[in-house]
C-alpha positions in Angstrom: 8.6 11.8 19.7 6.3 9.7 21.9 7.3 6.2 22.4 4.8 3.4 23.3 5.6 -0.1 24.2 3.3 -3.0 23.3 3.6 -5.9 25.7 3.5 -9.6 24.7 0.2 -10.9 23.8 -0.1 -14.7 23.1 2.3 -15.1 20.1 3.4 -11.6 19.2 5.7 -9.1 20.9 6.5 -5.8 19.4 7.8 -2.2 20.2 6.3 0.6 18.3 7.4 4.2 17.8 4.5 6.7 17.2 5.7 9.7 15.3 4.4 13.1 16.5 3.4 14.1 13.0 0.7 11.7 12.0 -1.7 13.6 9.7 -5.4 13.3 10.5 -8.6 15.0 9.2 -10.7 16.7 12.0 -13.7 17.1 9.8 -12.6 20.4 8.2 -8.8 20.6 8.0 -5.6 18.6 8.1 -3.8 18.5 11.3 -0.2 17.2 11.4 2.9 17.6 9.2 4.1 16.2 6.0 3.7 12.5 6.5 2.7 10.6 3.3 -0.5 8.8 3.8 -1.0 5.3 2.7 -3.4 3.7 0.3 -4.7 0.1 -0.4 -2.1 -1.9 -2.3 -4.5 -3.3 -4.8 -4.6 -6.8 -6.3 -2.0 -6.3 -9.1 1.4 -5.8 -7.2 4.3 -7.8 -8.6 7.7 -8.0 -6.9 11.0 -7.9 -8.6 10.2 -5.4 -11.4 13.2 -4.4 -13.5 15.6 -1.7 -12.3 14.6 1.1 -14.8 12.9 4.5 -14.6 11.9 4.7 -18.1 8.7 2.6 -18.6 7.6 4.1 -22.0 6.9 1.5 -24.6 7.5 2.3 -28.3 4.3 2.6 -30.2 2.2 3.3 -27.1 -0.4 6.0 -27.7 -0.7 7.0 -24.2 0.2 10.5 -23.0 3.9 10.7 -21.9 4.5 12.0 -18.4 7.3 12.5 -15.9 6.7 11.5 -12.3 9.4 13.0 -9.9 10.0 14.1 -6.4 12.0 13.6 -3.3 12.1 10.9 -0.5 12.6 12.4 3.0 13.1 11.0 6.5 10.3 11.4 9.0 11.7 14.9 10.0 10.2 16.0 6.5 13.5 17.7 5.6 16.4 15.4 5.5 16.8 13.6 2.1 16.7 9.8 2.2 19.5 8.3 0.1 18.9 5.1 -1.8 15.3 4.5 -0.8 13.8 1.9 -3.1 10.8 3.1 -5.2 8.5 0.7 -7.1 6.1 2.2 -9.5 3.3 0.3 -11.4 0.2 1.2 -13.2 -2.3 0.2 -15.9 -1.7 0.9 -19.6 -3.4 3.6 -21.5 -6.1 1.2 -22.2 -6.7 0.3 -18.6 -4.9 -3.1 -18.5 -2.2 -4.3 -16.0 0.6 -6.5 -17.1 0.1 -9.3 -14.5 2.1 -12.1 -16.1 4.5 -11.2 -18.8 8.4 -11.1 -18.5 8.3 -7.6 -19.9 6.8 -6.1 -16.7 5.1 -3.4 -18.7 4.4 -0.2 -16.9 6.4 -1.6 -13.9 9.8 -0.4 -12.7 12.1 0.1 -9.8 14.4 2.9 -9.0 16.4 4.3 -6.1 16.6 7.9 -4.8 19.9 9.7 -5.3 22.0 11.3 -2.6 19.5 14.4 -2.6 16.6 12.0 -2.2 15.4 12.6 -5.7 13.6 10.1 -7.9 12.0 10.2 -11.3 10.1 8.0 -13.8 9.1 8.5 -17.4 6.0 6.7 -18.4 2.4 7.3 -19.7 -0.6 8.4 -17.9 -2.9 5.7 -16.7 -6.5 5.9 -17.3 -9.7 5.0 -15.3 -10.9 1.4 -15.5 -13.8 -0.8 -14.5 -13.3 -2.6 -11.1 -15.8 -4.3 -9.0 -18.9 -2.8 -10.6 -17.6 0.7 -10.6 -14.8 2.6 -12.1 -11.6 3.4 -10.4 -10.0 6.8 -11.2 -6.6 6.9 -12.9 -3.8 6.3 -10.5 -0.2 5.5 -10.0 0.9 2.7 -7.4 4.0 3.4 -5.3 5.9 1.3 -2.8 8.7 2.9 -1.0 11.1 0.7 1.0 13.7 2.6 3.2 15.6 1.0 6.1 14.4 2.1 9.4 10.8 2.5 8.3 7.9 0.4 7.4 7.4 0.0 3.6 5.1 2.7 2.5 2.4 1.7 -0.1 0.3 4.5 -1.6 -1.5 5.7 -4.7 -1.4 9.0 -6.6 -4.5 10.4 -8.3 -4.9 13.3 -10.7 -7.1 16.4 -10.4 -10.0 16.7 -12.6 -10.7 12.9 -12.7 -14.5 12.6 -12.5 -14.2 9.2 -10.7 -12.3 10.4 -7.6 -15.5 11.4 -5.7 -17.1 8.0 -6.3 -14.0 5.8 -5.4 -13.7 4.7 -1.8 -9.9 5.3 -1.7 -9.5 8.4 -3.6 -12.5 10.2 -1.9 -11.1 9.5 1.6 -10.1 12.8 3.3 -6.5 11.4 3.7 -6.2 11.0 0.0 -6.5 14.8 -0.6 -2.8 15.5 -0.6 -2.4 12.8 -3.2 -4.6 14.2 -5.8 -2.1 15.9 -8.0 -1.9 18.4 -10.8 -0.7 17.2 -14.1 1.4 20.0 -15.5 1.9 20.7 -19.2 5.2 22.3 -19.8 6.3 24.5 -22.7 7.4 21.6 -24.9 4.0 20.0 -24.4 5.4 17.3 -22.1 3.6 16.5 -18.8 4.8 16.5 -15.4 3.6 15.3 -12.0 5.5 16.0 -8.8 5.1 14.1 -5.6 7.4 14.3 -2.6 7.3 11.4 0.1 8.0 11.8 3.8 8.4 8.5 5.7 6.9 8.0 9.0 7.4 5.5 11.9 4.6 3.0 12.3 3.8 0.1 14.5 5.7 -3.0 13.4 5.5 -6.7 14.4 8.7 -8.5 15.2 10.1 -10.6 12.4 10.2 -13.7 14.6 6.5 -13.2 15.4 5.6 -13.1 11.8 7.5 -16.3 11.1 5.0 -18.0 13.4 2.0 -16.8 11.4 3.1 -17.6 7.9 1.5 -20.6 6.2 -1.9 -21.8 5.0 -5.1 -21.6 7.1 -8.1 -23.9 6.6 -11.5 -22.4 6.9 -13.3 -23.8 9.9 -16.5 -24.6 8.0 -15.1 -25.4 4.5 -11.7 -27.1 4.9 -11.0 -26.8 1.2 -11.0 -23.0 1.5 -7.5 -21.8 2.2 -6.0 -18.5 3.2 -2.2 -18.3 2.9 0.1 -15.8 4.4 4.0 -15.1 3.7 6.6 -12.7 4.7 8.2 -10.0 2.5 10.5 -7.2 3.9 9.6 -8.3 7.4 5.9 -7.5 6.7 3.0 -10.0 6.6 1.3 -10.5 3.3 -1.8 -12.3 2.3 -1.3 -14.3 -1.0 -3.5 -13.5 -3.9 -3.6 -14.7 -7.6 -0.9 -12.2 -8.8 1.4 -12.0 -5.7 -0.2 -10.8 -2.5 -1.5 -7.9 -0.4 0.6 -6.4 2.5 -1.0 -6.2 5.9 -0.3 -3.5 8.5 0.1 -4.5 12.3 -2.2 -2.5 14.5 -1.4 -4.3 17.8 -3.0 -7.1 19.8 -2.0 -9.7 17.3 -4.2 -8.0 14.7 -3.3 -7.0 11.2 -5.4 -5.0 8.6 -5.5 -3.8 5.1 -3.7 -0.5 5.1 -5.2 2.7 3.6 -8.9 1.8 3.7 -11.4 4.8 4.3 -12.7 5.4 7.6 -15.5 3.0 8.6 -14.2 0.4 6.1 -12.1 -2.5 7.5 -10.7 -5.9 6.8 -8.8 -7.2 9.9 -7.0 -10.5 10.7 -6.7 -11.5 14.3 -4.3 -14.3 15.2 -4.5 -16.3 18.4 -1.9 -19.0 19.5 -3.9 -21.8 21.2 -2.5 -23.9 23.9 -2.8 -26.9 21.6 -0.1 -25.2 19.4 -2.7 -24.4 16.6 -3.0 -20.8 15.5 -6.6 -19.5 15.1 -7.3 -16.8 12.5 -10.4 -14.6 12.9 -11.2 -12.5 9.9 -13.6 -9.5 10.3 -14.6 -7.8 7.2 -16.9 -5.1 5.9 -14.7 -4.2 2.9 -17.0 -5.2 0.1 -20.4 -5.8 1.8 -23.5 -3.8 1.5 -24.6 -1.4 4.3 -21.3 -2.0 6.1 -22.4 -5.4 7.4 -19.6 -7.3 9.1 -18.7 -10.9 8.0 -16.7 -12.8 10.4 -14.8 -16.1 9.4 -12.5 -18.5 11.3 -9.7 -20.5 10.0 -7.0 -22.6 11.7 -3.3 -23.3 10.9 -2.0 -26.7 12.3 1.2 -26.6 14.3 
């Protein structure tokens, strides 16, 4: 395992461990081992979903399915006991439950001593999003002590929208396009194993300095708010928030975006005590044009 130390730069100091097995795509083939790749969190994550692995709702007309697999350490072999697995997805009509106390199609479970987990639910469906259609998908967040939380999405083979979706058409998503098996009793099953990986992490104390509300440099009424969850920096949205991945040099980014697509947040601690935020974004712009905005958090 190669170790790289990242030195202090303005307000942040972190030590990173780079795993030897990061999967990358060389244009033709995958090179690496069994690391599970990340994907965008999406706007509909809600924390504190109920402890349950049966998400089926009586009367739902969706197709029942079991999602199961194993959580493993970064050696790709050793089971990870008591990893926290959060699953959420849309209904069979393409709707997310973002507000109710029922947390429909949202649940939390823990892996057993063999690292095994399972959920019973219904298959999600494609839905309209941002002028296009997203393929059907499960969202997963796996929290395991010693690793950065892993956020990813699982897609289903045969979905016609996979090739036109930025996330599912990315080469790194290929291993997360899964077969839906129909068993003899006509039930459906999807299997997915997760291998954790060591990633670059910002220190908790450094993140504490960055949380809070930032005012746009031009329009002071426009605010961007950051908070901390599980020692990870999050950007607040209307439902809960979006996790950010630390990439070094006081810079965070949306994880899991396809190559060439980025949304980054660079923080700079000024001598005055103010913290300057520079956001660089071509995530939703036409022709990949970058949009740069500046905001400030008062000390």
